[in-house]
C-alpha positions in Angstrom: 127.0 116.1 107.0 128.5 112.7 107.8 128.6 110.6 111.0 132.2 109.2 110.7 133.3 105.8 109.2 131.2 102.7 109.9 132.0 99.0 109.8 130.5 96.8 107.0 127.9 95.1 109.2 126.6 98.4 110.6 126.3 99.9 107.1 124.6 96.8 105.7 122.1 96.8 108.5 121.4 100.5 107.9 120.8 99.9 104.2 118.6 96.9 104.9 116.5 99.0 107.3 116.3 101.9 104.9 115.1 99.7 102.1 112.4 98.2 104.3 111.2 101.6 105.3 111.8 103.7 102.1 112.4 101.2 99.3 109.0 101.4 97.8 109.0 105.2 97.9 112.4 105.4 96.3 111.5 102.9 93.5 108.2 104.6 92.8 110.0 107.9 92.3 112.7 106.3 90.1 110.1 104.5 87.9 108.2 107.8 87.6 111.3 109.6 86.5 112.9 106.9 84.3 109.8 105.3 82.9 111.6 102.0 82.7 110.8 99.5 85.4 113.8 97.3 85.0 116.3 100.2 84.6 114.9 101.8 87.7 115.3 98.7 89.8 118.8 97.9 88.4 119.9 101.5 89.1 118.6 101.4 92.6 120.5 98.2 93.2 123.7 99.8 91.8 123.2 102.7 94.2 122.8 100.4 97.2 126.1 98.7 96.3 127.8 102.1 96.0 126.3 103.1 99.4 127.9 100.0 101.0 131.3 101.1 99.9 131.0 104.9 100.4 129.2 104.9 103.7 131.8 102.5 105.2 134.6 105.0 104.2 132.9 108.3 104.8 130.1 107.6 107.3 126.4 108.0 106.8 125.2 111.1 104.8 122.9 113.6 106.3 119.9 112.1 104.4 120.5 108.5 103.4 117.4 108.3 101.2 118.4 111.4 99.3 121.9 110.0 98.8 120.5 106.8 97.4 118.1 108.6 95.1 120.8 110.9 93.7 123.1 107.9 93.2 120.4 105.9 91.5 119.7 108.6 89.0 123.4 108.8 88.2 123.6 105.1 87.8 120.7 105.2 85.5 122.4 107.7 83.3 125.6 105.6 83.3 123.6 102.5 82.2 121.8 104.4 79.4 125.2 105.7 78.1 126.5 102.2 78.0 123.5 100.9 76.2 124.0 99.5 72.7 121.2 101.8 71.3 122.9 104.9 72.8 121.5 107.2 70.1 118.0 106.1 70.6 118.4 106.8 74.3 119.8 110.3 74.0 116.5 112.1 74.7 116.0 109.9 77.8 119.6 110.6 79.0 119.0 114.4 78.5 115.8 114.2 80.6 117.7 112.2 83.3 120.6 114.7 83.4 118.1 117.6 83.8 116.3 115.8 86.6 119.6 114.9 88.3 120.8 118.5 88.2 117.5 119.8 89.6 117.6 117.3 92.5 121.3 117.2 93.2 121.2 119.4 96.3 117.7 118.6 97.5 116.3 116.1 99.9 114.0 113.4 98.6 110.6 114.9 99.3 107.6 112.8 99.9 106.2 111.7 96.6 103.1 113.2 95.0 100.0 111.7 96.6 99.5 108.9 94.2 103.1 108.0 93.3 103.0 104.6 94.9 99.4 104.1 93.6 100.8 104.6 90.1 103.3 101.9 90.7 100.6 99.6 92.1 98.4 100.1 89.0 101.5 99.4 86.8 102.2 96.2 88.7 98.5 95.2 88.4 98.2 95.6 84.6 96.0 92.8 83.1 98.9 91.7 80.9 100.3 90.1 84.0 98.7 87.1 85.8 97.2 87.6 89.2 100.1 85.9 91.1 102.7 87.9 89.3 100.8 91.2 90.0 100.8 90.5 93.7 104.4 89.3 93.9 105.7 92.2 91.9 103.8 94.7 94.1 105.1 93.2 97.3 108.6 93.4 95.9 108.4 96.9 94.5 106.0 98.7 96.8 106.5 96.9 100.1 110.2 96.3 99.6 109.9 92.6 100.6 112.8 90.5 99.6 112.3 87.9 96.9 112.9 85.1 99.3 110.2 86.4 101.6 107.7 86.6 98.7 108.7 83.1 97.5 108.1 81.7 101.0 104.7 83.4 101.2 103.7 81.7 98.0 105.4 78.4 98.9 107.5 78.8 95.8 111.2 78.2 95.2 113.4 81.3 95.6 114.9 81.0 92.1 111.5 80.4 90.5 110.1 83.6 92.1 113.2 85.6 91.1 112.7 84.5 87.5 109.0 85.4 87.7 109.8 88.9 88.9 112.4 89.4 86.2 110.0 88.3 83.4 107.3 90.6 84.8 109.6 93.7 84.7 110.8 92.9 81.2 107.1 92.5 80.1 106.2 95.9 81.6 109.1 97.5 79.7 108.6 95.6 76.4 104.8 96.2 76.4 105.2 99.9 77.2 102.8 99.5 80.2 102.3 103.1 81.3 103.2 104.3 84.8 99.9 105.9 85.6 96.5 105.6 87.2 94.3 104.7 84.3 91.1 106.5 83.2 87.6 105.1 84.0 87.8 102.7 81.1 90.8 100.9 82.7 89.5 100.6 86.2 87.3 97.5 86.2 90.0 95.2 84.9 92.5 96.3 87.5 90.6 97.4 90.6 90.3 93.9 92.1 94.0 93.4 92.0 94.8 96.9 93.2 92.5 96.3 96.2 94.1 93.0 96.9 97.7 94.3 96.9 96.8 97.3 99.1 95.3 94.9 101.6 98.5 92.7 101.3 100.6 95.8 102.1 98.4 96.4 105.2 98.7 92.7 106.2 102.5 92.8 105.9 102.4 95.7 108.3 99.8 94.1 110.6 101.8 90.8 110.9 105.2 91.4 109.3 107.2 88.6 107.8 110.3 90.3 109.1 111.6 90.3 112.7 109.3 93.2 113.7 105.7 91.9 114.4 103.9 95.2 113.7 105.0 97.7 111.1 102.8 100.7 111.7 104.5 102.5 108.7 103.2 99.9 106.2 99.7 99.9 107.8 99.5 103.6 107.6 100.8 103.6 104.0 98.1 101.1 103.0 95.4 103.3 104.7 96.8 106.4 102.9 96.6 104.6 99.6 93.1 103.4 100.4 92.0 107.0 101.1 93.5 108.2 97.8 91.7 105.3 96.0 88.5 106.3 97.7 88.9 109.9 96.4 89.6 108.7 92.9 86.8 106.2 92.9 84.1 107.7 95.2 81.0 105.6 96.1 82.7 102.3 95.1 81.5 100.0 97.9 84.5 97.6 97.9 86.9 100.5 98.1 85.0 101.9 101.1 84.9 98.4 102.5 88.6 97.9 102.3 89.4 101.2 103.8 86.9 100.5 106.7 88.5 97.1 107.2 92.0 98.5 107.5 90.9 101.3 109.8 89.0 98.9 112.1 92.0 96.5 112.4 94.5 99.3 112.8 92.4 100.8 115.6 93.5 97.9 117.8 97.3 98.3 117.3 98.1 99.6 120.8 96.6 96.5 122.4 98.1 93.8 120.2 101.4 93.3 122.1 102.1 92.9 125.8 104.9 94.5 127.9 107.2 91.5 127.0 106.5 91.9 123.2 104.2 88.9 123.0 101.0 88.8 120.9 97.9 89.4 122.9 94.8 87.5 121.8 91.6 89.4 121.0 90.1 87.9 124.1 92.7 89.4 126.4 93.2 92.8 124.7 92.6 95.9 126.8 89.8 97.5 124.8 90.4 100.9 126.4 93.5 101.1 124.3 91.6 100.8 121.0 91.4 103.9 118.9 87.7 104.9 119.1 88.1 107.6 116.4 89.3 105.1 113.8 86.6 102.6 115.0 83.9 105.3 114.5 85.2 106.2 111.0 85.6 102.6 109.9 82.1 101.6 111.3 80.4 104.5 109.5 82.2 103.7 106.3 81.3 100.0 106.2 77.7 100.9 107.0 77.6 103.4 104.2 79.2 100.9 101.8 76.7 98.1 102.7 73.8 100.5 102.1 74.8 100.8 98.4 73.4 97.3 98.0 76.5 95.7 96.4 78.1 93.7 99.2 81.5 92.3 98.6 84.3 90.4 100.5 85.9 93.5 101.9 82.7 95.0 103.1 81.7 91.8 104.8 85.0 91.4 106.5 84.8 95.0 107.7 81.4 94.2 109.1 82.8 91.3 111.1 85.6 93.5 112.6 83.0 96.3 113.3 81.0 93.8 115.4 84.2 93.0 117.4 84.9 96.7 117.8 81.4 97.5 119.1 81.2 94.6 121.5 81.7 95.7 125.2 83.7 92.6 125.9 84.8 89.4 124.2 82.1 87.4 125.9 79.4 89.8 124.7 80.4 89.6 121.1 77.6 88.6 118.7 79.3 85.4 117.6 76.1 84.2 115.8 76.1 87.2 113.5 79.8 86.8 112.8 79.3 83.1 111.9 76.5 84.1 109.5 78.7 86.8 107.9 81.6 84.3 107.4 79.0 81.8 105.9 78.1 84.4 103.3 81.8 85.1 102.7 82.5 81.4 102.1 79.6 81.2 99.6 80.6 84.4 97.8 84.4 83.7 97.8 85.2 80.1 98.8 88.3 80.4 100.9 89.6 78.0 103.6 90.7 80.9 105.8 87.2 82.3 105.8 86.0 78.9 106.8 88.5 78.7 109.6 87.3 82.1 110.9 83.7 80.8 110.7 84.7 77.8 112.7 86.1 80.1 115.4 82.8 82.0 115.6 80.8 78.7 115.7 83.0 77.5 118.6 81.8 80.5 120.7 78.2 80.3 119.5 77.6 76.5 119.5 80.7 75.2 121.5 84.2 73.9 120.8 83.1 70.3 120.1 81.1 71.0 116.9 83.7 73.5 115.8 86.5 70.9 116.2 84.5 68.4 114.0 84.3 71.0 111.2 88.0 71.7 111.5 88.9 68.3 110.2 87.4 69.1 106.8 89.9 71.9 106.1 93.0 70.4 107.8 94.6 69.0 104.6 94.5 72.5 103.0 95.8 74.5 105.9 98.3 72.1 107.3 101.2 74.6 106.9 99.0 77.6 108.1 100.0 78.7 111.6 96.5 80.0 112.6 94.9 76.6 111.8 97.1 75.0 114.5 96.4 77.9 116.9 92.7 77.4 116.5 93.0 73.7 116.8 95.0 74.1 120.0 92.5 76.5 121.5 89.5 74.2 120.7 91.3 71.1 122.2 92.3 73.1 125.3 88.7 74.3 125.8 87.6 70.6 125.6 90.1 69.6 128.3 92.4 67.7 125.9 95.6 69.4 127.1 98.2 67.0 125.7 96.7 67.2 122.2 96.5 71.0 122.6 100.2 71.2 123.5 101.1 69.3 120.4 99.1 71.8 118.3 100.6 74.8 120.1 104.1 73.5 119.3 103.2 73.2 115.6 101.8 76.7 115.6 105.0 77.9 117.4 107.2 76.3 114.8 105.2 77.9 111.9 105.3 81.4 113.4 107.1 84.1 111.5 107.9 86.5 114.4 109.3 86.3 117.9 106.1 88.0 119.2 104.0 85.0 117.9 106.5 82.5 119.2 106.5 84.1 122.6 102.7 83.9 122.7 102.8 80.2 122.1 105.6 79.6 124.6 103.4 81.3 127.2 100.5 79.0 126.2 102.8 75.9 126.5 104.0 77.0 130.0 100.5 77.5 131.5 
């Protein structure tokens, strides 16, 4: 059952990897069982601390996730017993003990199909502001560390920690249910739910951790998108998001070279793209657009579909892509959409007019790595190598993964 004693660093690394892979699943199951967001997270943390001690002494258990889940349930019971309002908690304790006894000798099975979706809907309750919804979901469902989320929002680490604590307390105090709401509750949450599912996908597509691509998170986001599409059929933005994720995910096998460096779209081997996912995503976005209610996810999916259908980078319909990003910018003003429009313009009209447009968004995106990457590419295409190298260095220094940094080092050594 056990693999022998382990040193502290090895066990800590195992726990960190486990939480990145299974943390969201474990917390979803605990919240579903305990019905108390803060208690679930506190008990999970208690279990991780116990694992650090026990696994060093006894070695790794046969199923680390099952060990953590069982320990977390026991820690929750202990916390409830120590609570000042013990009598009021007696029914909850009895339920927890019954659940713990039933699960004591079993593995942690995969959660019911919408277990994580329930947690996302809980995090996306309208009682929480948009920023808090997103941050809480990234922490709870993706398992990102508080520091990583704070950096993504350009917030202080302590401020983000306090925001997350307040959100959990609010969920508990307000009695926000752990459930997918009925039709009457969809409209006020759907936009946030779509946003956080796409953020889960993006964290997998370009991870903030050391690993550039996390296929597990991309696949999980697509799975959630499929469930959402079943729960809300004929909803064009749900279809658009699912199509967008499928079309991006179809290129995963071509995104890194043999040395682990990012491969630009221009240089990707298109024979490695997954044509089945491209066909499914293309059909889905076409169906969504025919419903006559275009939205940002549908339009972004349409852009990626154009890339997927092009025989080569040079034969891409850049004019159509520039037009779609123009519509996106008017529909949902966003400097990143404008940056992507400028890239399309550079291939349709040329790098000089694109570079002139870039100056208008420079102050907003000065800390955004892709801005400097685009600037470097435009300068290099204009023959301004020294300026391009400066922009490449800025992009390198703002990169989050070694795969990105290696890409820019290769650009600088050309």
